[in-house]
mmJSON file of the N, C-alpha and C atoms, coordinates in Angstrom:
{"data_MODEL":{"atom_site":{
"group_PDB":["ATOM","ATOM","ATOM","ATOM","ATOM","ATOM","ATOM","ATOM","ATOM","ATOM","ATOM","ATOM","ATOM","ATOM","ATOM","ATOM","ATOM","ATOM","ATOM","ATOM","ATOM","ATOM","ATOM","ATOM","ATOM","ATOM","ATOM","ATOM","ATOM","ATOM","ATOM","ATOM","ATOM","ATOM","ATOM","ATOM","ATOM","ATOM","ATOM","ATOM","ATOM","ATOM","ATOM","ATOM","ATOM","ATOM","ATOM","ATOM","ATOM","ATOM","ATOM","ATOM","ATOM","ATOM","ATOM","ATOM","ATOM","ATOM","ATOM","ATOM","ATOM","ATOM","ATOM","ATOM","ATOM","ATOM","ATOM","ATOM","ATOM","ATOM","ATOM","ATOM","ATOM","ATOM","ATOM","ATOM","ATOM","ATOM","ATOM","ATOM","ATOM","ATOM","ATOM","ATOM","ATOM","ATOM","ATOM","ATOM","ATOM","ATOM","ATOM","ATOM","ATOM","ATOM","ATOM","ATOM","ATOM","ATOM","ATOM","ATOM","ATOM","ATOM","ATOM","ATOM","ATOM","ATOM","ATOM","ATOM","ATOM","ATOM","ATOM","ATOM","ATOM","ATOM","ATOM","ATOM","ATOM","ATOM","ATOM","ATOM","ATOM","ATOM","ATOM","ATOM","ATOM","ATOM","ATOM","ATOM","ATOM","ATOM","ATOM","ATOM","ATOM","ATOM","ATOM","ATOM","ATOM","ATOM","ATOM","ATOM","ATOM","ATOM","ATOM","ATOM","ATOM","ATOM","ATOM","ATOM","ATOM","ATOM","ATOM","ATOM","ATOM","ATOM","ATOM","ATOM","ATOM","ATOM","ATOM","ATOM","ATOM","ATOM","ATOM","ATOM","ATOM","ATOM","ATOM","ATOM","ATOM","ATOM","ATOM","ATOM","ATOM","ATOM","ATOM","ATOM","ATOM","ATOM","ATOM","ATOM","ATOM","ATOM","ATOM","ATOM","ATOM","ATOM","ATOM","ATOM","ATOM","ATOM","ATOM","ATOM","ATOM","ATOM","ATOM","ATOM","ATOM","ATOM","ATOM","ATOM","ATOM","ATOM","ATOM","ATOM","ATOM","ATOM","ATOM","ATOM","ATOM","ATOM"],
"id":[1,2,3,4,5,6,7,8,9,10,11,12,13,14,15,16,17,18,19,20,21,22,23,24,25,26,27,28,29,30,31,32,33,34,35,36,37,38,39,40,41,42,43,44,45,46,47,48,49,50,51,52,53,54,55,56,57,58,59,60,61,62,63,64,65,66,67,68,69,70,71,72,73,74,75,76,77,78,79,80,81,82,83,84,85,86,87,88,89,90,91,92,93,94,95,96,97,98,99,100,101,102,103,104,105,106,107,108,109,110,111,112,113,114,115,116,117,118,119,120,121,122,123,124,125,126,127,128,129,130,131,132,133,134,135,136,137,138,139,140,141,142,143,144,145,146,147,148,149,150,151,152,153,154,155,156,157,158,159,160,161,162,163,164,165,166,167,168,169,170,171,172,173,174,175,176,177,178,179,180,181,182,183,184,185,186,187,188,189,190,191,192,193,194,195,196,197,198,199,200,201,202,203,204,205,206,207,208,209,210],
"type_symbol":["N","C","C","N","C","C","N","C","C","N","C","C","N","C","C","N","C","C","N","C","C","N","C","C","N","C","C","N","C","C","N","C","C","N","C","C","N","C","C","N","C","C","N","C","C","N","C","C","N","C","C","N","C","C","N","C","C","N","C","C","N","C","C","N","C","C","N","C","C","N","C","C","N","C","C","N","C","C","N","C","C","N","C","C","N","C","C","N","C","C","N","C","C","N","C","C","N","C","C","N","C","C","N","C","C","N","C","C","N","C","C","N","C","C","N","C","C","N","C","C","N","C","C","N","C","C","N","C","C","N","C","C","N","C","C","N","C","C","N","C","C","N","C","C","N","C","C","N","C","C","N","C","C","N","C","C","N","C","C","N","C","C","N","C","C","N","C","C","N","C","C","N","C","C","N","C","C","N","C","C","N","C","C","N","C","C","N","C","C","N","C","C","N","C","C","N","C","C","N","C","C","N","C","C","N","C","C","N","C","C"],
"label_atom_id":["N","CA","C","N","CA","C","N","CA","C","N","CA","C","N","CA","C","N","CA","C","N","CA","C","N","CA","C","N","CA","C","N","CA","C","N","CA","C","N","CA","C","N","CA","C","N","CA","C","N","CA","C","N","CA","C","N","CA","C","N","CA","C","N","CA","C","N","CA","C","N","CA","C","N","CA","C","N","CA","C","N","CA","C","N","CA","C","N","CA","C","N","CA","C","N","CA","C","N","CA","C","N","CA","C","N","CA","C","N","CA","C","N","CA","C","N","CA","C","N","CA","C","N","CA","C","N","CA","C","N","CA","C","N","CA","C","N","CA","C","N","CA","C","N","CA","C","N","CA","C","N","CA","C","N","CA","C","N","CA","C","N","CA","C","N","CA","C","N","CA","C","N","CA","C","N","CA","C","N","CA","C","N","CA","C","N","CA","C","N","CA","C","N","CA","C","N","CA","C","N","CA","C","N","CA","C","N","CA","C","N","CA","C","N","CA","C","N","CA","C","N","CA","C","N","CA","C","N","CA","C","N","CA","C","N","CA","C","N","CA","C","N","CA","C"],
"label_alt_id":[null,null,null,null,null,null,null,null,null,null,null,null,null,null,null,null,null,null,null,null,null,null,null,null,null,null,null,null,null,null,null,null,null,null,null,null,null,null,null,null,null,null,null,null,null,null,null,null,null,null,null,null,null,null,null,null,null,null,null,null,null,null,null,null,null,null,null,null,null,null,null,null,null,null,null,null,null,null,null,null,null,null,null,null,null,null,null,null,null,null,null,null,null,null,null,null,null,null,null,null,null,null,null,null,null,null,null,null,null,null,null,null,null,null,null,null,null,null,null,null,null,null,null,null,null,null,null,null,null,null,null,null,null,null,null,null,null,null,null,null,null,null,null,null,null,null,null,null,null,null,null,null,null,null,null,null,null,null,null,null,null,null,null,null,null,null,null,null,null,null,null,null,null,null,null,null,null,null,null,null,null,null,null,null,null,null,null,null,null,null,null,null,null,null,null,null,null,null,null,null,null,null,null,null,null,null,null,null,null,null],
"label_comp_id":["MET","MET","MET","ALA","ALA","ALA","ARG","ARG","ARG","ALA","ALA","ALA","LYS","LYS","LYS","ARG","ARG","ARG","LYS","LYS","LYS","THR","THR","THR","GLN","GLN","GLN","LEU","LEU","LEU","ASP","ASP","ASP","GLU","GLU","GLU","LEU","LEU","LEU","ARG","ARG","ARG","GLU","GLU","GLU","ALA","ALA","ALA","LEU","LEU","LEU","PRO","PRO","PRO","ARG","ARG","ARG","GLY","GLY","GLY","TYR","TYR","TYR","SER","SER","SER","ILE","ILE","ILE","SER","SER","SER","THR","THR","THR","TRP","TRP","TRP","SER","SER","SER","PRO","PRO","PRO","GLY","GLY","GLY","ASP","ASP","ASP","GLY","GLY","GLY","VAL","VAL","VAL","THR","THR","THR","ARG","ARG","ARG","TYR","TYR","TYR","ARG","ARG","ARG","PHE","PHE","PHE","PHE","PHE","PHE","ASP","ASP","ASP","ASP","ASP","ASP","GLY","GLY","GLY","THR","THR","THR","ARG","ARG","ARG","SER","SER","SER","TYR","TYR","TYR","PHE","PHE","PHE","GLY","GLY","GLY","GLY","GLY","GLY","ASN","ASN","ASN","GLY","GLY","GLY","ILE","ILE","ILE","TYR","TYR","TYR","THR","THR","THR","ALA","ALA","ALA","LEU","LEU","LEU","GLY","GLY","GLY","PHE","PHE","PHE","LYS","LYS","LYS","GLN","GLN","GLN","ALA","ALA","ALA","ALA","ALA","ALA","ILE","ILE","ILE","PHE","PHE","PHE","ALA","ALA","ALA","LEU","LEU","LEU","GLY","GLY","GLY","LEU","LEU","LEU","GLY","GLY","GLY","ASN","ASN","ASN","ARG","ARG","ARG"],
"label_asym_id":["A","A","A","A","A","A","A","A","A","A","A","A","A","A","A","A","A","A","A","A","A","A","A","A","A","A","A","A","A","A","A","A","A","A","A","A","A","A","A","A","A","A","A","A","A","A","A","A","A","A","A","A","A","A","A","A","A","A","A","A","A","A","A","A","A","A","A","A","A","A","A","A","A","A","A","A","A","A","A","A","A","A","A","A","A","A","A","A","A","A","A","A","A","A","A","A","A","A","A","A","A","A","A","A","A","A","A","A","A","A","A","A","A","A","A","A","A","A","A","A","A","A","A","A","A","A","A","A","A","A","A","A","A","A","A","A","A","A","A","A","A","A","A","A","A","A","A","A","A","A","A","A","A","A","A","A","A","A","A","A","A","A","A","A","A","A","A","A","A","A","A","A","A","A","A","A","A","A","A","A","A","A","A","A","A","A","A","A","A","A","A","A","A","A","A","A","A","A","A","A","A","A","A","A","A","A","A","A","A","A"],
"label_entity_id":["1","1","1","1","1","1","1","1","1","1","1","1","1","1","1","1","1","1","1","1","1","1","1","1","1","1","1","1","1","1","1","1","1","1","1","1","1","1","1","1","1","1","1","1","1","1","1","1","1","1","1","1","1","1","1","1","1","1","1","1","1","1","1","1","1","1","1","1","1","1","1","1","1","1","1","1","1","1","1","1","1","1","1","1","1","1","1","1","1","1","1","1","1","1","1","1","1","1","1","1","1","1","1","1","1","1","1","1","1","1","1","1","1","1","1","1","1","1","1","1","1","1","1","1","1","1","1","1","1","1","1","1","1","1","1","1","1","1","1","1","1","1","1","1","1","1","1","1","1","1","1","1","1","1","1","1","1","1","1","1","1","1","1","1","1","1","1","1","1","1","1","1","1","1","1","1","1","1","1","1","1","1","1","1","1","1","1","1","1","1","1","1","1","1","1","1","1","1","1","1","1","1","1","1","1","1","1","1","1","1"],
"label_seq_id":[1,1,1,2,2,2,3,3,3,4,4,4,5,5,5,6,6,6,7,7,7,8,8,8,9,9,9,10,10,10,11,11,11,12,12,12,13,13,13,14,14,14,15,15,15,16,16,16,17,17,17,18,18,18,19,19,19,20,20,20,21,21,21,22,22,22,23,23,23,24,24,24,25,25,25,26,26,26,27,27,27,28,28,28,29,29,29,30,30,30,31,31,31,32,32,32,33,33,33,34,34,34,35,35,35,36,36,36,37,37,37,38,38,38,39,39,39,40,40,40,41,41,41,42,42,42,43,43,43,44,44,44,45,45,45,46,46,46,47,47,47,48,48,48,49,49,49,50,50,50,51,51,51,52,52,52,53,53,53,54,54,54,55,55,55,56,56,56,57,57,57,58,58,58,59,59,59,60,60,60,61,61,61,62,62,62,63,63,63,64,64,64,65,65,65,66,66,66,67,67,67,68,68,68,69,69,69,70,70,70],
"pdbx_PDB_ins_code":[null,null,null,null,null,null,null,null,null,null,null,null,null,null,null,null,null,null,null,null,null,null,null,null,null,null,null,null,null,null,null,null,null,null,null,null,null,null,null,null,null,null,null,null,null,null,null,null,null,null,null,null,null,null,null,null,null,null,null,null,null,null,null,null,null,null,null,null,null,null,null,null,null,null,null,null,null,null,null,null,null,null,null,null,null,null,null,null,null,null,null,null,null,null,null,null,null,null,null,null,null,null,null,null,null,null,null,null,null,null,null,null,null,null,null,null,null,null,null,null,null,null,null,null,null,null,null,null,null,null,null,null,null,null,null,null,null,null,null,null,null,null,null,null,null,null,null,null,null,null,null,null,null,null,null,null,null,null,null,null,null,null,null,null,null,null,null,null,null,null,null,null,null,null,null,null,null,null,null,null,null,null,null,null,null,null,null,null,null,null,null,null,null,null,null,null,null,null,null,null,null,null,null,null,null,null,null,null,null,null],
"Cartn_x":[19.63,19.688,18.483,18.773,18.105,17.37,15.9,14.884,14.453,14.281,13.83,12.944,13.079,11.769,10.508,9.691,8.861,7.928,7.525,7.587,5.51,5.11,4.072,3.439,1.823,1.648,1.297,1.68,1.861,3.5,4.113,5.765,5.598,4.811,4.784,4.423,3.171,2.423,3.098,4.185,5.163,6.146,6.746,7.317,7.019,5.716,4.738,5.086,4.674,4.049,5.638,4.723,5.998,6.494,8.13,9.142,8.334,8.564,7.688,6.462,5.448,4.417,5.327,3.573,4.541,3.022,2.885,1.824,2.127,0.826,0.931,-0.278,-0.737,-1.915,-2.386,-3.401,-3.95,-5.315,-4.964,-6.179,-7.135,-8.21,-9.011,-9.621,-9.409,-9.972,-11.182,-11.498,-13.134,-12.787,-11.804,-11.464,-10.998,-11.197,-10.678,-9.433,-8.918,-7.529,-7.673,-7.051,-6.789,-5.552,-5.604,-4.157,-4.446,-3.677,-3.362,-2.373,-2.575,-1.73,-1.24,0.353,0.739,1.657,2.024,2.376,3.243,3.668,4.441,5.643,5.983,6.957,6.555,5.237,4.419,4.801,4.859,5.042,3.918,3.533,2.322,1.164,-0.131,-0.871,-1.861,-1.505,-2.134,-1.074,-0.389,0.525,0.529,-0.546,-0.881,-2.198,-2.4,-3.498,-3.053,-3.942,-3.526,-4.435,-3.027,-4.194,-5.576,-5.328,-6.415,-6.511,-7.214,-7.812,-8.474,-7.608,-8.372,-8.923,-9.968,-10.661,-10.312,-9.429,-9.02,-7.685,-7.128,-6.285,-6.27,-7.705,-7.69,-8.459,-8.488,-9.101,-7.528,-6.622,-5.083,-4.528,-5.033,-3.764,-4.228,-5.691,-6.474,-5.523,-5.968,-5.125,-4.248,-3.048,-1.517,-1.472,-2.108,-1.788,-1.968,-3.306,-3.729,-2.444,-1.373,-0.764,0.443,0.657,1.746,1.285,-0.03,-0.626,-0.746,-0.384,-0.451,0.774],
"Cartn_y":[-7.065,-6.163,-6.507,-6.208,-5.762,-5.047,-5.297,-4.249,-3.944,-3.146,-2.715,-3.192,-3.462,-4.078,-3.005,-2.983,-2.026,-1.641,-1.239,-1.148,-1.142,-1.548,-2.199,-0.904,-1.048,-0.003,0.328,-1.495,-1.663,-0.924,-1.101,-0.645,1.088,1.542,3.338,3.495,3.052,3.612,3.075,2.52,2.321,3.257,4.137,4.925,6.437,6.2,7.825,7.768,6.887,6.995,7.799,8.537,8.943,8.057,9.145,8.002,7.762,6.061,5.826,5.025,5.068,4.303,2.684,2.188,0.864,0.571,-0.68,-0.818,-2.399,-3.203,-4.446,-5.152,-6.314,-6.303,-7.814,-7.64,-8.865,-9.113,-10.186,-10.149,-11.953,-11.126,-13.346,-13.289,-12.879,-14.141,-13.193,-12.86,-12.081,-11.008,-10.291,-9.44,-8.291,-7.824,-6.309,-7.057,-6.798,-6.245,-5.552,-5.747,-5.049,-4.324,-3.149,-2.674,-2.273,-2.095,-2.272,-1.384,0.192,1.054,0.746,0.846,0.987,2.063,2.422,4.068,3.111,2.152,1.529,-0.005,0.117,-0.701,-2.016,-2.177,-3.221,-4.327,-5.232,-5.482,-6.636,-7.398,-7.967,-7.863,-8.249,-7.663,-8.117,-9.354,-9.979,-9.35,-8.822,-9.044,-7.707,-7.028,-6.188,-5.202,-4.191,-3.333,-2.357,-2.007,-0.987,0.525,1.563,2.884,2.851,1.858,1.992,0.748,0.788,-0.767,-0.283,-0.064,0.564,-0.979,-0.425,-1.823,-1.332,-1.685,-1.688,-0.146,-0.32,0.464,2.155,2.603,3.581,4.594,3.914,4.18,4.222,3.437,3.225,4.418,5.168,6.447,7.37,7.23,8.542,8.623,7.351,7.981,8.272,7.233,7.804,9.05,9.564,11.018,11.878,11.677,12.371,12.318,11.05,10.987,12.158,12.206,13.474,14.649,14.74,16.587,16.467,15.2,14.941,15.585],
"Cartn_z":[-25.376,-24.82,-23.288,-22.159,-21.296,-21.061,-20.623,-20.69,-18.994,-19.085,-17.672,-16.912,-15.74,-15.116,-15.065,-14.996,-14.392,-13.367,-13.168,-11.357,-11.552,-10.724,-10.456,-9.676,-9.839,-8.87,-7.334,-6.939,-5.545,-5.345,-5.977,-6.1,-6.091,-6.959,-7.03,-5.771,-5.255,-4.16,-2.689,-2.739,-1.575,-1.738,-2.792,-2.967,-2.596,-2.908,-2.57,-0.891,-0.308,1.053,2.092,2.482,3.446,4.233,5.119,5.537,7.175,7.552,8.631,8.285,7.38,7.277,5.564,5.829,5.504,4.646,3.979,3.244,2.741,3.226,2.641,2.295,1.265,0.688,0.833,0.457,0.555,-0.7,-1.205,-2.106,-2.101,-1.205,-0.755,-2.217,-3.312,-4.612,-4.755,-4.035,-4.803,-5.747,-6.217,-7.672,-6.684,-5.291,-4.639,-3.897,-3.847,-3.499,-1.608,-0.955,0.09,0.279,0.433,1.229,2.615,3.362,4.668,4.978,5.379,5.88,7.54,7.383,8.523,9.386,10.578,10.866,11.765,12.206,13.062,12.742,11.437,10.573,10.553,10.757,10.286,8.984,8.225,6.706,6.712,7.672,6.793,7.313,6.204,5.628,7.481,8.023,9.034,10.403,10.366,11.59,12.992,12.19,13.394,13.006,13.876,13.889,13.258,11.281,10.401,11.231,9.889,10.435,9.768,8.614,7.346,6.783,6.068,5.232,4.282,2.689,1.587,0.695,-0.046,-0.677,-2.334,-2.651,-4.259,-4.64,-5.375,-5.289,-5.061,-6.041,-6.119,-4.47,-3.74,-2.485,-1.592,-1.763,-0.996,-2.119,-3.449,-3.641,-3.154,-3.344,-2.296,-0.773,-0.421,1.428,1.111,0.697,0.307,0.292,-0.562,-1.334,0.442,0.986,2.759,3.455,3.657,4.186,4.39,3.597,2.609,3.618,4.177,4.5,6.009,6.529,8.224,8.339],
"occupancy":[1.0,1.0,1.0,1.0,1.0,1.0,1.0,1.0,1.0,1.0,1.0,1.0,1.0,1.0,1.0,1.0,1.0,1.0,1.0,1.0,1.0,1.0,1.0,1.0,1.0,1.0,1.0,1.0,1.0,1.0,1.0,1.0,1.0,1.0,1.0,1.0,1.0,1.0,1.0,1.0,1.0,1.0,1.0,1.0,1.0,1.0,1.0,1.0,1.0,1.0,1.0,1.0,1.0,1.0,1.0,1.0,1.0,1.0,1.0,1.0,1.0,1.0,1.0,1.0,1.0,1.0,1.0,1.0,1.0,1.0,1.0,1.0,1.0,1.0,1.0,1.0,1.0,1.0,1.0,1.0,1.0,1.0,1.0,1.0,1.0,1.0,1.0,1.0,1.0,1.0,1.0,1.0,1.0,1.0,1.0,1.0,1.0,1.0,1.0,1.0,1.0,1.0,1.0,1.0,1.0,1.0,1.0,1.0,1.0,1.0,1.0,1.0,1.0,1.0,1.0,1.0,1.0,1.0,1.0,1.0,1.0,1.0,1.0,1.0,1.0,1.0,1.0,1.0,1.0,1.0,1.0,1.0,1.0,1.0,1.0,1.0,1.0,1.0,1.0,1.0,1.0,1.0,1.0,1.0,1.0,1.0,1.0,1.0,1.0,1.0,1.0,1.0,1.0,1.0,1.0,1.0,1.0,1.0,1.0,1.0,1.0,1.0,1.0,1.0,1.0,1.0,1.0,1.0,1.0,1.0,1.0,1.0,1.0,1.0,1.0,1.0,1.0,1.0,1.0,1.0,1.0,1.0,1.0,1.0,1.0,1.0,1.0,1.0,1.0,1.0,1.0,1.0,1.0,1.0,1.0,1.0,1.0,1.0,1.0,1.0,1.0,1.0,1.0,1.0,1.0,1.0,1.0,1.0,1.0,1.0],
"B_iso_or_equiv":[0.0,0.0,0.0,0.0,0.0,0.0,0.0,0.0,0.0,0.0,0.0,0.0,0.0,0.0,0.0,0.0,0.0,0.0,0.0,0.0,0.0,0.0,0.0,0.0,0.0,0.0,0.0,0.0,0.0,0.0,0.0,0.0,0.0,0.0,0.0,0.0,0.0,0.0,0.0,0.0,0.0,0.0,0.0,0.0,0.0,0.0,0.0,0.0,0.0,0.0,0.0,0.0,0.0,0.0,0.0,0.0,0.0,0.0,0.0,0.0,0.0,0.0,0.0,0.0,0.0,0.0,0.0,0.0,0.0,0.0,0.0,0.0,0.0,0.0,0.0,0.0,0.0,0.0,0.0,0.0,0.0,0.0,0.0,0.0,0.0,0.0,0.0,0.0,0.0,0.0,0.0,0.0,0.0,0.0,0.0,0.0,0.0,0.0,0.0,0.0,0.0,0.0,0.0,0.0,0.0,0.0,0.0,0.0,0.0,0.0,0.0,0.0,0.0,0.0,0.0,0.0,0.0,0.0,0.0,0.0,0.0,0.0,0.0,0.0,0.0,0.0,0.0,0.0,0.0,0.0,0.0,0.0,0.0,0.0,0.0,0.0,0.0,0.0,0.0,0.0,0.0,0.0,0.0,0.0,0.0,0.0,0.0,0.0,0.0,0.0,0.0,0.0,0.0,0.0,0.0,0.0,0.0,0.0,0.0,0.0,0.0,0.0,0.0,0.0,0.0,0.0,0.0,0.0,0.0,0.0,0.0,0.0,0.0,0.0,0.0,0.0,0.0,0.0,0.0,0.0,0.0,0.0,0.0,0.0,0.0,0.0,0.0,0.0,0.0,0.0,0.0,0.0,0.0,0.0,0.0,0.0,0.0,0.0,0.0,0.0,0.0,0.0,0.0,0.0,0.0,0.0,0.0,0.0,0.0,0.0],
"pdbx_formal_charge":[null,null,null,null,null,null,null,null,null,null,null,null,null,null,null,null,null,null,null,null,null,null,null,null,null,null,null,null,null,null,null,null,null,null,null,null,null,null,null,null,null,null,null,null,null,null,null,null,null,null,null,null,null,null,null,null,null,null,null,null,null,null,null,null,null,null,null,null,null,null,null,null,null,null,null,null,null,null,null,null,null,null,null,null,null,null,null,null,null,null,null,null,null,null,null,null,null,null,null,null,null,null,null,null,null,null,null,null,null,null,null,null,null,null,null,null,null,null,null,null,null,null,null,null,null,null,null,null,null,null,null,null,null,null,null,null,null,null,null,null,null,null,null,null,null,null,null,null,null,null,null,null,null,null,null,null,null,null,null,null,null,null,null,null,null,null,null,null,null,null,null,null,null,null,null,null,null,null,null,null,null,null,null,null,null,null,null,null,null,null,null,null,null,null,null,null,null,null,null,null,null,null,null,null,null,null,null,null,null,null],
"auth_seq_id":[1,1,1,2,2,2,3,3,3,4,4,4,5,5,5,6,6,6,7,7,7,8,8,8,9,9,9,10,10,10,11,11,11,12,12,12,13,13,13,14,14,14,15,15,15,16,16,16,17,17,17,18,18,18,19,19,19,20,20,20,21,21,21,22,22,22,23,23,23,24,24,24,25,25,25,26,26,26,27,27,27,28,28,28,29,29,29,30,30,30,31,31,31,32,32,32,33,33,33,34,34,34,35,35,35,36,36,36,37,37,37,38,38,38,39,39,39,40,40,40,41,41,41,42,42,42,43,43,43,44,44,44,45,45,45,46,46,46,47,47,47,48,48,48,49,49,49,50,50,50,51,51,51,52,52,52,53,53,53,54,54,54,55,55,55,56,56,56,57,57,57,58,58,58,59,59,59,60,60,60,61,61,61,62,62,62,63,63,63,64,64,64,65,65,65,66,66,66,67,67,67,68,68,68,69,69,69,70,70,70],
"auth_comp_id":["MET","MET","MET","ALA","ALA","ALA","ARG","ARG","ARG","ALA","ALA","ALA","LYS","LYS","LYS","ARG","ARG","ARG","LYS","LYS","LYS","THR","THR","THR","GLN","GLN","GLN","LEU","LEU","LEU","ASP","ASP","ASP","GLU","GLU","GLU","LEU","LEU","LEU","ARG","ARG","ARG","GLU","GLU","GLU","ALA","ALA","ALA","LEU","LEU","LEU","PRO","PRO","PRO","ARG","ARG","ARG","GLY","GLY","GLY","TYR","TYR","TYR","SER","SER","SER","ILE","ILE","ILE","SER","SER","SER","THR","THR","THR","TRP","TRP","TRP","SER","SER","SER","PRO","PRO","PRO","GLY","GLY","GLY","ASP","ASP","ASP","GLY","GLY","GLY","VAL","VAL","VAL","THR","THR","THR","ARG","ARG","ARG","TYR","TYR","TYR","ARG","ARG","ARG","PHE","PHE","PHE","PHE","PHE","PHE","ASP","ASP","ASP","ASP","ASP","ASP","GLY","GLY","GLY","THR","THR","THR","ARG","ARG","ARG","SER","SER","SER","TYR","TYR","TYR","PHE","PHE","PHE","GLY","GLY","GLY","GLY","GLY","GLY","ASN","ASN","ASN","GLY","GLY","GLY","ILE","ILE","ILE","TYR","TYR","TYR","THR","THR","THR","ALA","ALA","ALA","LEU","LEU","LEU","GLY","GLY","GLY","PHE","PHE","PHE","LYS","LYS","LYS","GLN","GLN","GLN","ALA","ALA","ALA","ALA","ALA","ALA","ILE","ILE","ILE","PHE","PHE","PHE","ALA","ALA","ALA","LEU","LEU","LEU","GLY","GLY","GLY","LEU","LEU","LEU","GLY","GLY","GLY","ASN","ASN","ASN","ARG","ARG","ARG"],
"auth_asym_id":["A","A","A","A","A","A","A","A","A","A","A","A","A","A","A","A","A","A","A","A","A","A","A","A","A","A","A","A","A","A","A","A","A","A","A","A","A","A","A","A","A","A","A","A","A","A","A","A","A","A","A","A","A","A","A","A","A","A","A","A","A","A","A","A","A","A","A","A","A","A","A","A","A","A","A","A","A","A","A","A","A","A","A","A","A","A","A","A","A","A","A","A","A","A","A","A","A","A","A","A","A","A","A","A","A","A","A","A","A","A","A","A","A","A","A","A","A","A","A","A","A","A","A","A","A","A","A","A","A","A","A","A","A","A","A","A","A","A","A","A","A","A","A","A","A","A","A","A","A","A","A","A","A","A","A","A","A","A","A","A","A","A","A","A","A","A","A","A","A","A","A","A","A","A","A","A","A","A","A","A","A","A","A","A","A","A","A","A","A","A","A","A","A","A","A","A","A","A","A","A","A","A","A","A","A","A","A","A","A","A"],
"auth_atom_id":["N","CA","C","N","CA","C","N","CA","C","N","CA","C","N","CA","C","N","CA","C","N","CA","C","N","CA","C","N","CA","C","N","CA","C","N","CA","C","N","CA","C","N","CA","C","N","CA","C","N","CA","C","N","CA","C","N","CA","C","N","CA","C","N","CA","C","N","CA","C","N","CA","C","N","CA","C","N","CA","C","N","CA","C","N","CA","C","N","CA","C","N","CA","C","N","CA","C","N","CA","C","N","CA","C","N","CA","C","N","CA","C","N","CA","C","N","CA","C","N","CA","C","N","CA","C","N","CA","C","N","CA","C","N","CA","C","N","CA","C","N","CA","C","N","CA","C","N","CA","C","N","CA","C","N","CA","C","N","CA","C","N","CA","C","N","CA","C","N","CA","C","N","CA","C","N","CA","C","N","CA","C","N","CA","C","N","CA","C","N","CA","C","N","CA","C","N","CA","C","N","CA","C","N","CA","C","N","CA","C","N","CA","C","N","CA","C","N","CA","C","N","CA","C","N","CA","C","N","CA","C","N","CA","C","N","CA","C","N","CA","C","N","CA","C"],
"pdbx_PDB_model_num":[1,1,1,1,1,1,1,1,1,1,1,1,1,1,1,1,1,1,1,1,1,1,1,1,1,1,1,1,1,1,1,1,1,1,1,1,1,1,1,1,1,1,1,1,1,1,1,1,1,1,1,1,1,1,1,1,1,1,1,1,1,1,1,1,1,1,1,1,1,1,1,1,1,1,1,1,1,1,1,1,1,1,1,1,1,1,1,1,1,1,1,1,1,1,1,1,1,1,1,1,1,1,1,1,1,1,1,1,1,1,1,1,1,1,1,1,1,1,1,1,1,1,1,1,1,1,1,1,1,1,1,1,1,1,1,1,1,1,1,1,1,1,1,1,1,1,1,1,1,1,1,1,1,1,1,1,1,1,1,1,1,1,1,1,1,1,1,1,1,1,1,1,1,1,1,1,1,1,1,1,1,1,1,1,1,1,1,1,1,1,1,1,1,1,1,1,1,1,1,1,1,1,1,1,1,1,1,1,1,1]
}}}
């Protein structure tokens, strides 16, 4: 029997973003993942100027929820 692939928190966050926004991450090894949000289709963390950089998943999730209210 095949197991269903579980979604990661990042997968769920990407699905929750409104159309036109993207997110990329960077983990420098200090225990805090950075989540950078873009509104121009940029896919790479270092590929352009983002609209917001969250430190940790909690900040990223709160910001993503707010994008739906723009």
